[in-house]
PyMOL Python script that loads the backbone (N, CA, C, O; Angstrom):
from pymol import cmd

cmd.read_pdbstr("""\
ATOM      1  N   MET A   1     -24.311 -17.014   7.794  1.00  0.00           N
ATOM      2  CA  MET A   1     -23.022 -16.392   7.514  1.00  0.00           C
ATOM      3  C   MET A   1     -23.212 -14.873   7.479  1.00  0.00           C
ATOM      4  O   MET A   1     -24.161 -14.377   6.872  1.00  0.00           O
ATOM      5  N   SER A   2     -22.318 -14.149   8.123  1.00  0.00           N
ATOM      6  CA  SER A   2     -22.414 -12.688   8.171  1.00  0.00           C
ATOM      7  C   SER A   2     -22.122 -12.079   6.801  1.00  0.00           C
ATOM      8  O   SER A   2     -21.534 -12.721   5.931  1.00  0.00           O
ATOM      9  N   ASP A   3     -22.547 -10.829   6.631  1.00  0.00           N
ATOM     10  CA  ASP A   3     -22.251 -10.121   5.379  1.00  0.00           C
ATOM     11  C   ASP A   3     -20.749 -10.075   5.141  1.00  0.00           C
ATOM     12  O   ASP A   3     -20.283 -10.245   4.014  1.00  0.00           O
ATOM     13  N   TYR A   4     -19.993  -9.841   6.219  1.00  0.00           N
ATOM     14  CA  TYR A   4     -18.539  -9.780   6.097  1.00  0.00           C
ATOM     15  C   TYR A   4     -17.989 -11.100   5.583  1.00  0.00           C
ATOM     16  O   TYR A   4     -17.182 -11.119   4.653  1.00  0.00           O
ATOM     17  N   MET A   5     -18.418 -12.199   6.179  1.00  0.00           N
ATOM     18  CA  MET A   5     -17.907 -13.507   5.770  1.00  0.00           C
ATOM     19  C   MET A   5     -18.330 -13.837   4.342  1.00  0.00           C
ATOM     20  O   MET A   5     -17.551 -14.425   3.591  1.00  0.00           O
ATOM     21  N   SER A   6     -19.541 -13.472   3.958  1.00  0.00           N
ATOM     22  CA  SER A   6     -19.988 -13.697   2.579  1.00  0.00           C
ATOM     23  C   SER A   6     -19.120 -12.913   1.605  1.00  0.00           C
ATOM     24  O   SER A   6     -18.710 -13.428   0.565  1.00  0.00           O
ATOM     25  N   LEU A   7     -18.848 -11.668   1.955  1.00  0.00           N
ATOM     26  CA  LEU A   7     -18.008 -10.825   1.105  1.00  0.00           C
ATOM     27  C   LEU A   7     -16.593 -11.370   1.031  1.00  0.00           C
ATOM     28  O   LEU A   7     -16.003 -11.423  -0.048  1.00  0.00           O
ATOM     29  N   LEU A   8     -16.043 -11.778   2.175  1.00  0.00           N
ATOM     30  CA  LEU A   8     -14.692 -12.328   2.201  1.00  0.00           C
ATOM     31  C   LEU A   8     -14.603 -13.603   1.370  1.00  0.00           C
ATOM     32  O   LEU A   8     -13.640 -13.797   0.628  1.00  0.00           O
ATOM     33  N   THR A   9     -15.597 -14.463   1.493  1.00  0.00           N
ATOM     34  CA  THR A   9     -15.609 -15.708   0.720  1.00  0.00           C
ATOM     35  C   THR A   9     -15.656 -15.408  -0.775  1.00  0.00           C
ATOM     36  O   THR A   9     -14.915 -16.003  -1.557  1.00  0.00           O
ATOM     37  N   ALA A  10     -16.530 -14.483  -1.167  1.00  0.00           N
ATOM     38  CA  ALA A  10     -16.645 -14.129  -2.587  1.00  0.00           C
ATOM     39  C   ALA A  10     -15.355 -13.487  -3.092  1.00  0.00           C
ATOM     40  O   ALA A  10     -14.877 -13.821  -4.177  1.00  0.00           O
ATOM     41  N   ALA A  11     -14.790 -12.566  -2.310  1.00  0.00           N
ATOM     42  CA  ALA A  11     -13.559 -11.888  -2.735  1.00  0.00           C
ATOM     43  C   ALA A  11     -12.403 -12.869  -2.840  1.00  0.00           C
ATOM     44  O   ALA A  11     -11.553 -12.731  -3.720  1.00  0.00           O
ATOM     45  N   SER A  12     -12.361 -13.849  -1.962  1.00  0.00           N
ATOM     46  CA  SER A  12     -11.275 -14.839  -1.979  1.00  0.00           C
ATOM     47  C   SER A  12     -11.303 -15.705  -3.228  1.00  0.00           C
ATOM     48  O   SER A  12     -10.291 -16.306  -3.590  1.00  0.00           O
ATOM     49  N   GLN A  13     -12.434 -15.774  -3.878  1.00  0.00           N
ATOM     50  CA  GLN A  13     -12.561 -16.595  -5.082  1.00  0.00           C
ATOM     51  C   GLN A  13     -12.241 -15.821  -6.354  1.00  0.00           C
ATOM     52  O   GLN A  13     -12.215 -16.396  -7.442  1.00  0.00           O
ATOM     53  N   LEU A  14     -12.000 -14.525  -6.224  1.00  0.00           N
ATOM     54  CA  LEU A  14     -11.643 -13.714  -7.392  1.00  0.00           C
ATOM     55  C   LEU A  14     -10.250 -14.088  -7.879  1.00  0.00           C
ATOM     56  O   LEU A  14      -9.434 -14.587  -7.103  1.00  0.00           O
ATOM     57  N   PRO A  15      -9.972 -13.848  -9.162  1.00  0.00           N
ATOM     58  CA  PRO A  15      -8.602 -14.024  -9.654  1.00  0.00           C
ATOM     59  C   PRO A  15      -7.658 -13.075  -8.904  1.00  0.00           C
ATOM     60  O   PRO A  15      -8.089 -12.049  -8.378  1.00  0.00           O
ATOM     61  N   VAL A  16      -6.399 -13.421  -8.861  1.00  0.00           N
ATOM     62  CA  VAL A  16      -5.407 -12.639  -8.122  1.00  0.00           C
ATOM     63  C   VAL A  16      -5.424 -11.175  -8.552  1.00  0.00           C
ATOM     64  O   VAL A  16      -5.379 -10.285  -7.703  1.00  0.00           O
ATOM     65  N   ALA A  17      -5.487 -10.914  -9.840  1.00  0.00           N
ATOM     66  CA  ALA A  17      -5.467  -9.528 -10.325  1.00  0.00           C
ATOM     67  C   ALA A  17      -6.636  -8.736  -9.757  1.00  0.00           C
ATOM     68  O   ALA A  17      -6.470  -7.582  -9.363  1.00  0.00           O
ATOM     69  N   ASP A  18      -7.810  -9.342  -9.713  1.00  0.00           N
ATOM     70  CA  ASP A  18      -8.979  -8.652  -9.176  1.00  0.00           C
ATOM     71  C   ASP A  18      -8.862  -8.452  -7.671  1.00  0.00           C
ATOM     72  O   ASP A  18      -9.289  -7.420  -7.152  1.00  0.00           O
ATOM     73  N   ARG A  19      -8.293  -9.420  -6.963  1.00  0.00           N
ATOM     74  CA  ARG A  19      -8.097  -9.257  -5.516  1.00  0.00           C
ATOM     75  C   ARG A  19      -7.127  -8.119  -5.227  1.00  0.00           C
ATOM     76  O   ARG A  19      -7.355  -7.324  -4.315  1.00  0.00           O
ATOM     77  N   LEU A  20      -6.041  -8.035  -6.001  1.00  0.00           N
ATOM     78  CA  LEU A  20      -5.083  -6.944  -5.808  1.00  0.00           C
ATOM     79  C   LEU A  20      -5.722  -5.592  -6.099  1.00  0.00           C
ATOM     80  O   LEU A  20      -5.496  -4.627  -5.369  1.00  0.00           O
ATOM     81  N   ARG A  21      -6.514  -5.521  -7.158  1.00  0.00           N
ATOM     82  CA  ARG A  21      -7.213  -4.269  -7.471  1.00  0.00           C
ATOM     83  C   ARG A  21      -8.201  -3.914  -6.368  1.00  0.00           C
ATOM     84  O   ARG A  21      -8.323  -2.747  -5.996  1.00  0.00           O
ATOM     85  N   LEU A  22      -8.905  -4.911  -5.844  1.00  0.00           N
ATOM     86  CA  LEU A  22      -9.860  -4.673  -4.763  1.00  0.00           C
ATOM     87  C   LEU A  22      -9.149  -4.130  -3.527  1.00  0.00           C
ATOM     88  O   LEU A  22      -9.613  -3.176  -2.904  1.00  0.00           O
ATOM     89  N   ILE A  23      -8.025  -4.742  -3.179  1.00  0.00           N
ATOM     90  CA  ILE A  23      -7.237  -4.258  -2.035  1.00  0.00           C
ATOM     91  C   ILE A  23      -6.820  -2.810  -2.267  1.00  0.00           C
ATOM     92  O   ILE A  23      -6.956  -1.970  -1.378  1.00  0.00           O
ATOM     93  N   ASP A  24      -6.315  -2.525  -3.452  1.00  0.00           N
ATOM     94  CA  ASP A  24      -5.846  -1.181  -3.784  1.00  0.00           C
ATOM     95  C   ASP A  24      -6.981  -0.172  -3.672  1.00  0.00           C
ATOM     96  O   ASP A  24      -6.812   0.893  -3.078  1.00  0.00           O
ATOM     97  N   GLU A  25      -8.126  -0.501  -4.236  1.00  0.00           N
ATOM     98  CA  GLU A  25      -9.248   0.435  -4.235  1.00  0.00           C
ATOM     99  C   GLU A  25      -9.855   0.593  -2.849  1.00  0.00           C
ATOM    100  O   GLU A  25     -10.252   1.699  -2.482  1.00  0.00           O
ATOM    101  N   LEU A  26      -9.937  -0.478  -2.070  1.00  0.00           N
ATOM    102  CA  LEU A  26     -10.445  -0.364  -0.704  1.00  0.00           C
ATOM    103  C   LEU A  26      -9.511   0.474   0.161  1.00  0.00           C
ATOM    104  O   LEU A  26      -9.966   1.264   0.988  1.00  0.00           O
ATOM    105  N   THR A  27      -8.210   0.301  -0.030  1.00  0.00           N
ATOM    106  CA  THR A  27      -7.237   1.077   0.735  1.00  0.00           C
ATOM    107  C   THR A  27      -7.419   2.566   0.482  1.00  0.00           C
ATOM    108  O   THR A  27      -7.275   3.376   1.398  1.00  0.00           O
ATOM    109  N   GLU A  28      -7.732   2.928  -0.749  1.00  0.00           N
ATOM    110  CA  GLU A  28      -7.923   4.338  -1.088  1.00  0.00           C
ATOM    111  C   GLU A  28      -9.159   4.932  -0.427  1.00  0.00           C
ATOM    112  O   GLU A  28      -9.271   6.155  -0.341  1.00  0.00           O
ATOM    113  N   THR A  29     -10.097   4.098   0.047  1.00  0.00           N
ATOM    114  CA  THR A  29     -11.314   4.605   0.683  1.00  0.00           C
ATOM    115  C   THR A  29     -11.158   4.801   2.185  1.00  0.00           C
ATOM    116  O   THR A  29     -12.056   5.346   2.827  1.00  0.00           O
ATOM    117  N   LEU A  30     -10.034   4.368   2.760  1.00  0.00           N
ATOM    118  CA  LEU A  30      -9.839   4.480   4.205  1.00  0.00           C
ATOM    119  C   LEU A  30      -9.593   5.928   4.604  1.00  0.00           C
ATOM    120  O   LEU A  30      -8.899   6.663   3.902  1.00  0.00           O
ATOM    121  N   PRO A  31     -10.162   6.333   5.730  1.00  0.00           N
ATOM    122  CA  PRO A  31      -9.903   7.702   6.197  1.00  0.00           C
ATOM    123  C   PRO A  31      -8.478   7.813   6.713  1.00  0.00           C
ATOM    124  O   PRO A  31      -7.851   6.822   7.088  1.00  0.00           O
ATOM    125  N   GLU A  32      -7.990   9.029   6.722  1.00  0.00           N
ATOM    126  CA  GLU A  32      -6.668   9.264   7.297  1.00  0.00           C
ATOM    127  C   GLU A  32      -6.784   9.064   8.801  1.00  0.00           C
ATOM    128  O   GLU A  32      -7.587   9.725   9.459  1.00  0.00           O
ATOM    129  N   LEU A  33      -5.995   8.167   9.336  1.00  0.00           N
ATOM    130  CA  LEU A  33      -6.050   7.879  10.760  1.00  0.00           C
ATOM    131  C   LEU A  33      -4.851   8.498  11.462  1.00  0.00           C
ATOM    132  O   LEU A  33      -3.772   8.616  10.882  1.00  0.00           O
ATOM    133  N   SER A  34      -5.044   8.883  12.689  1.00  0.00           N
ATOM    134  CA  SER A  34      -3.928   9.406  13.473  1.00  0.00           C
ATOM    135  C   SER A  34      -2.985   8.266  13.795  1.00  0.00           C
ATOM    136  O   SER A  34      -3.416   7.221  14.282  1.00  0.00           O
ATOM    137  N   PRO A  35      -1.709   8.454  13.529  1.00  0.00           N
ATOM    138  CA  PRO A  35      -0.763   7.376  13.822  1.00  0.00           C
ATOM    139  C   PRO A  35      -0.596   7.201  15.324  1.00  0.00           C
ATOM    140  O   PRO A  35      -0.779   8.138  16.101  1.00  0.00           O
ATOM    141  N   GLU A  36      -0.247   5.986  15.712  1.00  0.00           N
ATOM    142  CA  GLU A  36       0.054   5.731  17.114  1.00  0.00           C
ATOM    143  C   GLU A  36       1.365   6.428  17.460  1.00  0.00           C
ATOM    144  O   GLU A  36       2.124   6.826  16.576  1.00  0.00           O
ATOM    145  N   GLU A  37       1.611   6.565  18.730  1.00  0.00           N
ATOM    146  CA  GLU A  37       2.861   7.178  19.191  1.00  0.00           C
ATOM    147  C   GLU A  37       4.045   6.384  18.655  1.00  0.00           C
ATOM    148  O   GLU A  37       4.069   5.156  18.740  1.00  0.00           O
ATOM    149  N   LEU A  38       5.014   7.082  18.108  1.00  0.00           N
ATOM    150  CA  LEU A  38       6.190   6.430  17.535  1.00  0.00           C
ATOM    151  C   LEU A  38       7.267   6.248  18.588  1.00  0.00           C
ATOM    152  O   LEU A  38       7.431   7.074  19.487  1.00  0.00           O
ATOM    153  N   SER A  39       7.994   5.154  18.459  1.00  0.00           N
ATOM    154  CA  SER A  39       9.123   4.924  19.361  1.00  0.00           C
ATOM    155  C   SER A  39      10.226   5.927  19.018  1.00  0.00           C
ATOM    156  O   SER A  39      10.251   6.463  17.910  1.00  0.00           O
ATOM    157  N   PRO A  40      11.127   6.182  19.949  1.00  0.00           N
ATOM    158  CA  PRO A  40      12.244   7.096  19.651  1.00  0.00           C
ATOM    159  C   PRO A  40      13.073   6.622  18.458  1.00  0.00           C
ATOM    160  O   PRO A  40      13.583   7.441  17.693  1.00  0.00           O
ATOM    161  N   GLU A  41      13.210   5.302  18.296  1.00  0.00           N
ATOM    162  CA  GLU A  41      13.990   4.763  17.167  1.00  0.00           C
ATOM    163  C   GLU A  41      13.319   5.098  15.840  1.00  0.00           C
ATOM    164  O   GLU A  41      13.983   5.520  14.893  1.00  0.00           O
ATOM    165  N   TRP A  42      11.989   4.909  15.769  1.00  0.00           N
ATOM    166  CA  TRP A  42      11.282   5.228  14.529  1.00  0.00           C
ATOM    167  C   TRP A  42      11.311   6.732  14.265  1.00  0.00           C
ATOM    168  O   TRP A  42      11.465   7.158  13.121  1.00  0.00           O
ATOM    169  N   GLN A  43      11.164   7.529  15.308  1.00  0.00           N
ATOM    170  CA  GLN A  43      11.212   8.980  15.137  1.00  0.00           C
ATOM    171  C   GLN A  43      12.568   9.406  14.576  1.00  0.00           C
ATOM    172  O   GLN A  43      12.636  10.261  13.693  1.00  0.00           O
ATOM    173  N   ALA A  44      13.647   8.810  15.088  1.00  0.00           N
ATOM    174  CA  ALA A  44      14.994   9.124  14.588  1.00  0.00           C
ATOM    175  C   ALA A  44      15.136   8.704  13.132  1.00  0.00           C
ATOM    176  O   ALA A  44      15.743   9.422  12.338  1.00  0.00           O
ATOM    177  N   GLU A  45      14.581   7.541  12.769  1.00  0.00           N
ATOM    178  CA  GLU A  45      14.651   7.063  11.382  1.00  0.00           C
ATOM    179  C   GLU A  45      13.890   8.001  10.452  1.00  0.00           C
ATOM    180  O   GLU A  45      14.362   8.314   9.359  1.00  0.00           O
ATOM    181  N   ILE A  46      12.731   8.440  10.879  1.00  0.00           N
ATOM    182  CA  ILE A  46      11.937   9.375  10.069  1.00  0.00           C
ATOM    183  C   ILE A  46      12.698  10.681   9.867  1.00  0.00           C
ATOM    184  O   ILE A  46      12.734  11.222   8.762  1.00  0.00           O
ATOM    185  N   GLU A  47      13.298  11.175  10.925  1.00  0.00           N
ATOM    186  CA  GLU A  47      14.071  12.417  10.822  1.00  0.00           C
ATOM    187  C   GLU A  47      15.271  12.244   9.896  1.00  0.00           C
ATOM    188  O   GLU A  47      15.584  13.145   9.117  1.00  0.00           O
ATOM    189  N   ARG A  48      15.952  11.091   9.973  1.00  0.00           N
ATOM    190  CA  ARG A  48      17.096  10.820   9.096  1.00  0.00           C
ATOM    191  C   ARG A  48      16.650  10.811   7.636  1.00  0.00           C
ATOM    192  O   ARG A  48      17.277  11.438   6.781  1.00  0.00           O
ATOM    193  N   ARG A  49      15.562  10.095   7.360  1.00  0.00           N
ATOM    194  CA  ARG A  49      15.069  10.025   5.980  1.00  0.00           C
ATOM    195  C   ARG A  49      14.603  11.389   5.486  1.00  0.00           C
ATOM    196  O   ARG A  49      14.821  11.747   4.329  1.00  0.00           O
ATOM    197  N   SER A  50      13.967  12.138   6.360  1.00  0.00           N
ATOM    198  CA  SER A  50      13.517  13.476   5.985  1.00  0.00           C
ATOM    199  C   SER A  50      14.701  14.366   5.625  1.00  0.00           C
ATOM    200  O   SER A  50      14.638  15.127   4.659  1.00  0.00           O
ATOM    201  N   ARG A  51      15.784  14.273   6.401  1.00  0.00           N
ATOM    202  CA  ARG A  51      17.000  15.045   6.087  1.00  0.00           C
ATOM    203  C   ARG A  51      17.553  14.639   4.722  1.00  0.00           C
ATOM    204  O   ARG A  51      17.974  15.496   3.944  1.00  0.00           O
ATOM    205  N   GLU A  52      17.553  13.330   4.425  1.00  0.00           N
ATOM    206  CA  GLU A  52      18.048  12.869   3.120  1.00  0.00           C
ATOM    207  C   GLU A  52      17.210  13.443   1.984  1.00  0.00           C
ATOM    208  O   GLU A  52      17.745  13.823   0.943  1.00  0.00           O
ATOM    209  N   ILE A  53      15.917  13.503   2.182  1.00  0.00           N
ATOM    210  CA  ILE A  53      15.043  14.088   1.158  1.00  0.00           C
ATOM    211  C   ILE A  53      15.370  15.568   0.999  1.00  0.00           C
ATOM    212  O   ILE A  53      15.534  16.059  -0.118  1.00  0.00           O
ATOM    213  N   ASP A  54      15.462  16.279   2.127  1.00  0.00           N
ATOM    214  CA  ASP A  54      15.769  17.716   2.082  1.00  0.00           C
ATOM    215  C   ASP A  54      17.134  17.987   1.461  1.00  0.00           C
ATOM    216  O   ASP A  54      17.304  18.967   0.735  1.00  0.00           O
ATOM    217  N   ASP A  55      18.112  17.119   1.744  1.00  0.00           N
ATOM    218  CA  ASP A  55      19.469  17.283   1.211  1.00  0.00           C
ATOM    219  C   ASP A  55      19.585  16.860  -0.251  1.00  0.00           C
ATOM    220  O   ASP A  55      20.583  17.159  -0.906  1.00  0.00           O
ATOM    221  N   GLY A  56      18.572  16.168  -0.761  1.00  0.00           N
ATOM    222  CA  GLY A  56      18.615  15.678  -2.133  1.00  0.00           C
ATOM    223  C   GLY A  56      19.439  14.419  -2.302  1.00  0.00           C
ATOM    224  O   GLY A  56      19.801  14.069  -3.426  1.00  0.00           O
ATOM    225  N   THR A  57      19.748  13.720  -1.202  1.00  0.00           N
ATOM    226  CA  THR A  57      20.554  12.499  -1.299  1.00  0.00           C
ATOM    227  C   THR A  57      19.703  11.229  -1.309  1.00  0.00           C
ATOM    228  O   THR A  57      20.228  10.139  -1.541  1.00  0.00           O
ATOM    229  N   ALA A  58      18.405  11.355  -1.062  1.00  0.00           N
ATOM    230  CA  ALA A  58      17.530  10.174  -1.054  1.00  0.00           C
ATOM    231  C   ALA A  58      17.139   9.810  -2.480  1.00  0.00           C
ATOM    232  O   ALA A  58      16.943  10.688  -3.321  1.00  0.00           O
ATOM    233  N   GLN A  59      17.028   8.518  -2.745  1.00  0.00           N
ATOM    234  CA  GLN A  59      16.529   8.054  -4.037  1.00  0.00           C
ATOM    235  C   GLN A  59      15.038   7.795  -3.874  1.00  0.00           C
ATOM    236  O   GLN A  59      14.634   6.879  -3.159  1.00  0.00           O
ATOM    237  N   LEU A  60      14.227   8.605  -4.539  1.00  0.00           N
ATOM    238  CA  LEU A  60      12.780   8.556  -4.373  1.00  0.00           C
ATOM    239  C   LEU A  60      12.106   7.936  -5.583  1.00  0.00           C
ATOM    240  O   LEU A  60      12.614   8.015  -6.701  1.00  0.00           O
ATOM    241  N   GLU A  61      10.947   7.316  -5.346  1.00  0.00           N
ATOM    242  CA  GLU A  61      10.113   6.779  -6.415  1.00  0.00           C
ATOM    243  C   GLU A  61       8.679   7.183  -6.136  1.00  0.00           C
ATOM    244  O   GLU A  61       8.247   7.192  -4.984  1.00  0.00           O
ATOM    245  N   ASP A  62       7.934   7.520  -7.189  1.00  0.00           N
ATOM    246  CA  ASP A  62       6.536   7.858  -6.979  1.00  0.00           C
ATOM    247  C   ASP A  62       5.709   6.578  -6.824  1.00  0.00           C
ATOM    248  O   ASP A  62       6.133   5.497  -7.233  1.00  0.00           O
ATOM    249  N   TRP A  63       4.527   6.721  -6.227  1.00  0.00           N
ATOM    250  CA  TRP A  63       3.677   5.570  -5.928  1.00  0.00           C
ATOM    251  C   TRP A  63       3.309   4.800  -7.191  1.00  0.00           C
ATOM    252  O   TRP A  63       3.285   3.569  -7.159  1.00  0.00           O
ATOM    253  N   GLU A  64       3.028   5.462  -8.279  1.00  0.00           N
ATOM    254  CA  GLU A  64       2.645   4.764  -9.512  1.00  0.00           C
ATOM    255  C   GLU A  64       3.758   3.831  -9.979  1.00  0.00           C
ATOM    256  O   GLU A  64       3.472   2.736 -10.463  1.00  0.00           O
ATOM    257  N   THR A  65       5.014   4.237  -9.846  1.00  0.00           N
ATOM    258  CA  THR A  65       6.147   3.387 -10.228  1.00  0.00           C
ATOM    259  C   THR A  65       6.235   2.175  -9.313  1.00  0.00           C
ATOM    260  O   THR A  65       6.427   1.051  -9.778  1.00  0.00           O
ATOM    261  N   VAL A  66       6.095   2.405  -8.017  1.00  0.00           N
ATOM    262  CA  VAL A  66       6.153   1.300  -7.051  1.00  0.00           C
ATOM    263  C   VAL A  66       4.998   0.337  -7.288  1.00  0.00           C
ATOM    264  O   VAL A  66       5.194  -0.878  -7.284  1.00  0.00           O
ATOM    265  N   ARG A  67       3.798   0.866  -7.494  1.00  0.00           N
ATOM    266  CA  ARG A  67       2.613   0.035  -7.729  1.00  0.00           C
ATOM    267  C   ARG A  67       2.786  -0.793  -9.004  1.00  0.00           C
ATOM    268  O   ARG A  67       2.475  -1.984  -9.018  1.00  0.00           O
ATOM    269  N   ALA A  68       3.276  -0.170 -10.067  1.00  0.00           N
ATOM    270  CA  ALA A  68       3.484  -0.895 -11.323  1.00  0.00           C
ATOM    271  C   ALA A  68       4.482  -2.032 -11.134  1.00  0.00           C
ATOM    272  O   ALA A  68       4.289  -3.124 -11.668  1.00  0.00           O
ATOM    273  N   ARG A  69       5.553  -1.778 -10.371  1.00  0.00           N
ATOM    274  CA  ARG A  69       6.542  -2.826 -10.112  1.00  0.00           C
ATOM    275  C   ARG A  69       5.921  -3.977  -9.309  1.00  0.00           C
ATOM    276  O   ARG A  69       6.217  -5.145  -9.564  1.00  0.00           O
ATOM    277  N   MET A  70       5.071  -3.646  -8.351  1.00  0.00           N
ATOM    278  CA  MET A  70       4.401  -4.677  -7.558  1.00  0.00           C
ATOM    279  C   MET A  70       3.549  -5.575  -8.456  1.00  0.00           C
ATOM    280  O   MET A  70       3.626  -6.800  -8.370  1.00  0.00           O
ATOM    281  N   PHE A  71       2.747  -4.965  -9.308  1.00  0.00           N
ATOM    282  CA  PHE A  71       1.907  -5.751 -10.202  1.00  0.00           C
ATOM    283  C   PHE A  71       2.750  -6.539 -11.201  1.00  0.00           C
ATOM    284  O   PHE A  71       2.406  -7.670 -11.545  1.00  0.00           O
ATOM    285  N   GLN A  72       3.851  -5.953 -11.668  1.00  0.00           N
ATOM    286  CA  GLN A  72       4.719  -6.644 -12.615  1.00  0.00           C
ATOM    287  C   GLN A  72       5.337  -7.884 -11.975  1.00  0.00           C
ATOM    288  O   GLN A  72       5.502  -8.907 -12.639  1.00  0.00           O
ATOM    289  N   ARG A  73       5.677  -7.801 -10.695  1.00  0.00           N
ATOM    290  CA  ARG A  73       6.286  -8.941 -10.003  1.00  0.00           C
ATOM    291  C   ARG A  73       5.360 -10.145  -9.951  1.00  0.00           C
ATOM    292  O   ARG A  73       5.824 -11.285  -9.898  1.00  0.00           O
ATOM    293  N   VAL A  74       4.064  -9.903  -9.965  1.00  0.00           N
ATOM    294  CA  VAL A  74       3.128 -11.031  -9.983  1.00  0.00           C
ATOM    295  C   VAL A  74       2.527 -11.210 -11.380  1.00  0.00           C
ATOM    296  O   VAL A  74       1.491 -11.851 -11.556  1.00  0.00           O
ATOM    297  N   ASN A  75       3.217 -10.617 -12.371  1.00  0.00           N
ATOM    298  CA  ASN A  75       2.847 -10.749 -13.785  1.00  0.00           C
ATOM    299  C   ASN A  75       1.419 -10.321 -14.064  1.00  0.00           C
ATOM    300  O   ASN A  75       0.684 -11.005 -14.776  1.00  0.00           O
ATOM    301  N   LEU A  76       1.031  -9.189 -13.504  1.00  0.00           N
ATOM    302  CA  LEU A  76      -0.311  -8.668 -13.714  1.00  0.00           C
ATOM    303  C   LEU A  76      -0.232  -7.199 -14.070  1.00  0.00           C
ATOM    304  O   LEU A  76       0.693  -6.502 -13.653  1.00  0.00           O
ATOM    305  N   SER A  77      -1.188  -6.734 -14.830  1.00  0.00           N
ATOM    306  CA  SER A  77      -1.299  -5.299 -15.056  1.00  0.00           C
ATOM    307  C   SER A  77      -2.436  -4.796 -14.183  1.00  0.00           C
ATOM    308  O   SER A  77      -3.279  -5.585 -13.757  1.00  0.00           O
ATOM    309  N   ARG A  78      -2.476  -3.521 -13.915  1.00  0.00           N
ATOM    310  CA  ARG A  78      -3.527  -2.974 -13.059  1.00  0.00           C
ATOM    311  C   ARG A  78      -4.891  -3.129 -13.721  1.00  0.00           C
ATOM    312  O   ARG A  78      -5.906  -3.193 -13.028  1.00  0.00           O
ATOM    313  N   GLU A  79      -4.930  -3.189 -15.026  1.00  0.00           N
ATOM    314  CA  GLU A  79      -6.195  -3.284 -15.740  1.00  0.00           C
ATOM    315  C   GLU A  79      -6.684  -4.717 -15.873  1.00  0.00           C
ATOM    316  O   GLU A  79      -7.800  -4.935 -16.344  1.00  0.00           O
ATOM    317  N   SER A  80      -5.888  -5.696 -15.477  1.00  0.00           N
ATOM    318  CA  SER A  80      -6.272  -7.108 -15.632  1.00  0.00           C
ATOM    319  C   SER A  80      -7.542  -7.410 -14.894  1.00  0.00           C
ATOM    320  O   SER A  80      -8.012  -8.548 -14.914  1.00  0.00           O
TER     321      SER A  80
END
""", "prot")
cmd.dss("prot")
cmd.show_as("cartoon", "prot")
cmd.util.cbc("prot")
cmd.orient("prot")
């Protein structure tokens, strides 16, 4: 069994809270990647949302609030 498969097998056996924390922490270690070319539709959507932010009409939430809500939905705390 490869190192990857051994790691995946071990990680899959962790409790849900630990798997979510592992995903979160691994995601933070990824390098910033150049995005692929965006379709004209996505580019227009990004520009629309950017205008809403600039105009002050967008309802924004910080990442910590979104993350806390995600963990709350599965009845877990980040420290679990």
